[in-house]
C-alpha positions as CSV (number, residue, x, y, z in Angstrom):
1,M,10.6,22.6,5.2
2,P,7.9,20.8,6.9
3,V,9.0,16.9,5.8
4,D,6.1,16.2,3.8
5,Q,6.8,19.0,1.5
6,A,10.8,17.8,1.4
7,A,9.9,13.8,0.6
8,G,7.0,14.7,-2.5
9,L,10.4,17.3,-4.0
10,R,12.3,14.6,-3.5
11,R,10.4,12.5,-5.3
12,R,9.9,14.8,-7.9
13,A,13.2,15.5,-8.3
14,A,13.7,11.6,-8.9
15,S,10.6,11.4,-11.3
16,Q,9.0,9.2,-10.0
17,P,5.2,8.4,-9.2
18,L,3.6,8.2,-5.8
19,R,4.2,5.2,-4.7
20,C,0.6,3.5,-2.9
21,I,0.5,0.6,-1.2
22,T,-2.5,-1.7,0.1
23,C,-2.5,-3.9,2.8
24,F,-5.4,-6.8,2.6
25,S,-5.2,-8.9,5.6
26,E,-7.3,-10.0,8.8
27,S,-5.2,-7.8,11.3
28,A,-4.9,-3.9,11.2
29,D,-1.7,-4.6,12.6
30,S,-0.4,-6.0,9.2
31,S,-0.4,-2.2,7.7
32,V,1.3,-0.6,11.1
33,R,3.7,-3.2,10.6
34,L,4.9,-1.8,7.2
35,A,4.4,1.6,7.7
36,R,7.1,0.9,10.5
37,A,9.6,-1.0,8.4
38,L,9.3,1.9,5.8
39,H,9.8,4.7,8.8
40,E,13.0,2.6,9.5
41,I,14.4,3.2,5.9
42,G,13.3,6.9,6.0
43,Q,10.0,7.0,4.4
44,V,7.5,9.2,4.6
45,T,4.6,8.0,5.3
46,L,0.6,8.4,5.4
47,L,-1.0,5.5,6.7
48,V,-5.6,5.7,5.7
49,D,-7.2,4.1,7.7
50,T,-10.3,2.8,5.4
51,Q,-12.0,0.6,7.8
52,G,-12.0,2.6,11.1
53,R,-10.0,0.2,12.8
54,L,-7.1,1.9,13.9
55,F,-7.7,5.4,14.8
56,A,-11.6,5.0,15.8
57,D,-10.6,5.7,19.4
58,A,-8.0,8.3,18.8
59,S,-7.8,11.4,20.6
60,P,-8.6,13.7,19.9
61,R,-10.6,13.3,16.4
62,S,-11.4,15.9,14.6
63,L,-14.3,17.8,13.7
64,F,-15.2,16.7,9.9
65,A,-15.3,13.8,8.8
66,W,-13.1,13.0,5.7
67,K,-15.4,13.9,2.8
68,H,-15.3,17.5,4.5
69,Q,-11.7,17.6,4.7
70,L,-11.0,16.6,1.1
71,A,-13.9,19.2,0.2
72,R,-11.3,21.6,2.4
73,R,-8.0,20.3,0.5
74,Q,-6.9,19.9,4.0
75,F,-6.4,16.4,6.0
76,H,-6.3,16.4,9.9
77,T,-4.3,13.6,10.2
78,L,-3.2,11.9,13.9
79,P,0.5,12.0,14.2
80,E,2.7,8.7,14.5
81,T,6.2,7.4,15.7
82,Y,5.8,5.9,12.3
83,G,4.6,8.7,10.3
84,A,1.2,10.3,9.7
85,G,-2.3,8.4,10.1
86,W,-5.7,9.3,8.3
87,Y,-8.6,8.0,9.9
88,A,-11.1,8.1,7.0
89,P,-13.5,4.8,7.4
90,G,-15.3,3.9,3.9
91,V,-12.8,6.5,2.0
92,R,-11.5,5.1,-1.7
93,A,-8.4,4.6,-2.9
94,D,-9.1,6.3,-5.9
95,E,-11.2,9.2,-4.6
96,P,-10.6,12.3,-7.0
97,A,-9.7,14.6,-4.4
98,L,-6.9,12.3,-3.3
99,S,-4.4,12.7,-6.1
100,G,-3.2,16.1,-5.1
101,M,-3.1,16.0,-1.7
102,V,-1.2,12.9,-0.6
103,N,1.5,14.2,-3.3
104,G,3.9,15.4,-0.1
105,Y,4.6,11.3,0.8
106,D,6.7,9.2,-0.2
107,R,4.3,6.1,0.5
108,V,0.7,6.1,1.1
109,I,-0.7,2.9,2.7
110,F,-4.5,2.1,2.8
111,D,-5.6,-0.7,5.4
112,A,-7.8,-2.4,3.6
113,G,-10.0,-5.4,5.1
114,W,-11.2,-8.5,3.0
115,G,-14.8,-7.7,2.6
116,T,-13.0,-3.7,0.6
117,D,-13.7,-3.5,-2.9
118,L,-9.8,-3.2,-4.9
119,A,-9.4,0.7,-5.9
120,L,-6.4,2.1,-7.8
121,L,-5.4,6.0,-7.4
122,P,-4.3,7.4,-10.6
123,G,-1.4,8.0,-11.7
124,A,0.6,6.0,-8.9
125,A,2.3,3.2,-8.3
126,H,1.1,0.4,-7.3
127,T,1.5,-2.5,-4.7
128,V,-0.8,-5.0,-3.5
129,V,0.0,-7.0,0.2
130,I,-1.7,-9.9,0.9
131,E,-1.2,-11.4,4.7
132,V,-2.8,-14.9,4.2
133,R,-3.0,-17.3,6.7
134,R,-3.4,-21.5,6.3
135,S,-7.2,-21.4,6.1
136,D,-9.3,-22.1,3.5
137,E,-11.0,-19.1,4.0
138,S,-7.4,-17.0,4.1
139,M,-7.3,-18.2,0.6
140,G,-9.8,-17.8,-0.4
141,H,-10.2,-14.0,0.2
142,A,-6.4,-13.5,-1.7
143,Y,-7.6,-15.6,-4.6
144,A,-9.9,-13.6,-4.7
145,V,-7.8,-10.1,-4.9
146,L,-5.8,-11.7,-7.4
147,K,-8.5,-12.6,-9.8
148,T,-10.0,-9.1,-9.2
149,L,-5.8,-7.2,-10.1
150,A,-6.0,-9.7,-13.0
151,R,-8.5,-8.6,-14.5
152,S,-7.9,-5.1,-13.7
153,G,-5.0,-5.0,-16.3
154,S,-3.5,-2.6,-14.5
155,A,0.4,-2.7,-13.8
156,V,0.6,-3.3,-9.9
157,S,3.4,-5.0,-7.8
158,V,1.9,-8.4,-5.8
159,G,3.3,-9.4,-2.3
160,L,2.1,-12.3,-0.2
161,L,2.9,-12.7,3.2
162,G,2.1,-15.0,6.5
163,D,2.0,-18.7,6.3
164,R,4.2,-19.8,4.3
165,L,2.3,-22.9,3.0
166,A,-0.6,-20.9,2.5
167,C,1.0,-18.4,0.5
168,D,2.5,-20.9,-1.7
169,H,-0.8,-22.5,-2.1
170,V,-2.6,-19.2,-3.2
171,R,0.3,-18.4,-5.6
172,A,-0.5,-21.9,-7.7
173,A,-3.5,-21.5,-7.7
174,A,-3.1,-17.8,-9.6
175,C,-0.3,-20.1,-12.1
176,R,-2.5,-22.7,-13.0
177,F,-5.9,-20.3,-13.2
178,L,-4.4,-17.1,-14.2
179,E,-2.8,-15.1,-16.8
180,Q,0.8,-16.3,-16.9
181,Q,2.4,-12.9,-17.0
182,F,0.2,-11.6,-14.1
183,A,1.1,-14.4,-11.9
184,Q,4.6,-14.9,-12.5
185,A,5.0,-11.5,-10.9
186,I,3.3,-12.5,-7.6
187,F,6.5,-12.7,-5.3
188,S,6.4,-14.2,-1.5
189,L,8.0,-12.9,1.9
190,A,6.4,-15.6,4.0
191,N,10.0,-16.7,4.5
192,E,11.5,-14.3,5.7
193,D,12.6,-13.7,9.2
194,D,10.6,-10.0,9.1
195,A,8.5,-9.6,5.9
196,F,7.6,-6.5,6.3
197,A,11.3,-5.2,6.6
198,A,12.3,-7.3,3.9
199,L,8.5,-6.4,2.1
200,A,10.1,-2.3,2.7
201,V,13.4,-3.0,1.5
202,R,12.1,-4.4,-1.6
203,M,9.9,-1.2,-2.6
204,A,13.5,1.1,-2.3
205,D,15.2,-1.2,-4.4
206,E,12.5,-1.6,-6.9
207,E,12.8,2.7,-6.1
208,T,16.6,2.7,-6.6
209,S,16.4,0.6,-9.9
210,L,13.6,3.0,-11.4
211,T,15.3,6.0,-10.7
212,A,19.1,4.6,-11.8
213,G,17.3,4.1,-15.9
214,F,15.5,7.0,-15.8
215,N,18.9,9.0,-15.4
216,K,20.6,6.6,-17.7
217,T,17.7,6.9,-20.8
218,G,16.1,10.2,-20.2
219,N,13.2,8.0,-20.2
220,T,11.0,6.4,-17.1
């Protein structure tokens, strides 16, 4: 059985939704590091290049642009050491055709730049990862994403990575100006030696807890 099919069956057997991660950062390396960390703990990952900054130079590339691939319902992915990569500059996470095409993966990571509009895939469980640097511009971008998430009313797990003081500053601003239930749920891994590995383990632990709860109560 292909590994992506096995991942989908494993998730459905545990009654778990697809896990989507949107990674906001100045550097595309952050999304790659997260994909590698997830791969290390056995997750089957699709990394979506929404900005054209990951796989633009990959050779060979598909003759069909991502819109044609969705229309044909057939991904043309790139094999990577951490899973699969998909070159789709401009694609939004809430693209309707994606829902039925990414179910074979444990995690779908959307590499997002600061200018990206926030979009969430319907029916999935979402984590938004924000890498914050110690600059007014970076902290401003991070707070803008948090403000958009708070107003959306969506159930989203939010993690901050990067410079510790910058992350603390952004989280403090969220606690002061945003809805408290949302702000208090924001977590920071800036103190971890390997924040991406810690994030991968944290998400795996959350998934295990949800599975245990389902098996015990019969409800998600």
